[in-house]
N, C-alpha and C positions, 0 to 999 in steps of 0.2 A: 229066550223065546226070540227065533227070529223074528226083524220086524220091529220087536221090543223098542226102546230105551235101549241107548251102551253109552256105558259109566268109559268114561278116557280121564285117565288116569292126569293134570300136570307131569307135562316135561323136567320140570327138575323134583317131584318125589317121586320118575323115577330111575334118578339118577340115586339117589337114599334109594333105594331098593337095591342096586346094583352096587351099592359099597363105596360109591362117590360122594364127599359130600360134596351138599349144592354150590361152596365157591367151587371149587376145583370145577366143577361143573361147569358154573356160569363163567367159567374163564378159561375152557378147552372149547365152549359152543364164539366165543369173540375169537379166540386166535382163528377157531373153521372162520366165520365172517373177516374177517381182516385179510386171512388169507383169497377168500373166493373173490372177496370186493379188489384185490390186489392181484390177480390172476383174470377177474373176467370183468374190466372195465370197458366196452371196446366206443371209441369214436370217430370219427371223421374231422379234422382240419386241413384251409386253404385260405395260404395270400392271409395269414395271420399277423406277419411279423412288419411291420409301420405301418399299419391298419390304424387308422382313425373312430373306428366303429366297426366292434366286432358281433354279427348277427349269428345268436345263437338259434337253432330249429332241428325240431325233430318228426318222426314221419315222416307224412305227405306235405307236409311245408319245404321239410328238410328241399323239397328238388326246386320246387318256386327262390328261393332262399337262393340256391348256390345257383341258378343261373342270371338270377338278379344279381349278384357280387360277382361274379365272371364278366358279366357285359356292364356295371359299374366300376369297378375296376380296369374293363380295358380301354375307360373314358378316362380316367388316372385317380378317379374318385379311389380315397383310402378306408378300405374296406376290405373284414374277413369274413372269414363265412367255422363256421361250429357246429357238426354233430352228433350229438350226441346217439351213440349208437343201444349202449344200455342203459338206461331210465333208473334204473336197480345193479350193479351198482353203476351212481351216478360217480361220470369221469370229471372228477373235482380238480382231481390233481392236473392231471390235463388242459384243463379249462384257466385255469391257472398262469398256467403256461402259454398259453393263446391268446390271453389278457394283455398278459404285458406287454404293462406302456400303451390300451387302446387310453381312448378319455370318456368312450362311453360303453355299454354293452346291451343289444339290442336283441329282447329274444319276442320273439315271432312264434309266437304257438295260438296249437284252435282249440281251448281251452279255458280256462277260467284261472287259468294263469298259478294251475300247480305246478307248472317247470319252474319259472321265473323262481319257486319259494330255493329248489335246489341250487340256480345261478347266482341267489342273493349270499347264499349259504356256503359254497367258495369261493365265489369274490371277494368277501368279505369288505370290503367297503375301497376297498381299492383304486374302483371304476364305481362312476353308478349303472347301474340298472333299471331298464325303460323297457316297455312292457310296447310289442310296434304293433301285436296281433291281439287273438277276444275270440267269445264264439260268433260261428260263421255260420249262417243261418240263412236261405232262400225260401222262396213264399211258397214251395211245393214243399217240404220238411226235411231233403235231404242230406241238409248238413254244407250241401257244397257253394256258399255266397257267396260271397268280391272275393273274403282274405285268400280264394283258389284262382286269381285272377291276376296272372303273371306281372301286367300292370302294376293293377293291386300293391302287390309286395313290392316289387319295382318302388310304387310313391313310398311303403311304406320306409324304407328302409331308407332315401334321397330321406324322408321329413328327420329321421334320428340323424342321417350325415350332418344338414344342416342347422339342427338346436344345437350338434358339438364343436361346427363350427361360426357359431353367433356366442356361445358363452363360454367359447374363448380369449 
């Protein structure tokens, strides 16, 4: 009947119905996902070579991070910038290449830390990964608080640089 409950078979059941055994089906699906991941990962990276700190940011905050990194770089700071354009598939291998030789990876995000997990998984202990972002709120509830202030972003990046120099 129209508008009534629909019964949808699990994808593995559909595979069995087509005469493909489940293991073969899942292996094909895994290969498909690997092809997509290899072909569709997108990112932007600047000033990574010779950087002590690599700033990773996406979305709206990435523009602020890129601007701050460029300013700091002109002033002689050893800081780089990495922006994942696709979050899935996450450009983990590109991030590993960008982070080669850095002393710290600083993640600037405006949420509760969802991307930092992807960054940590990609870097796998090659360098410490620290959060320099967080939930941004303003008193009006628009979510465009202090984290969207270019000076705040710059200060957060400078804090990561200072901490890295102190640890050395």
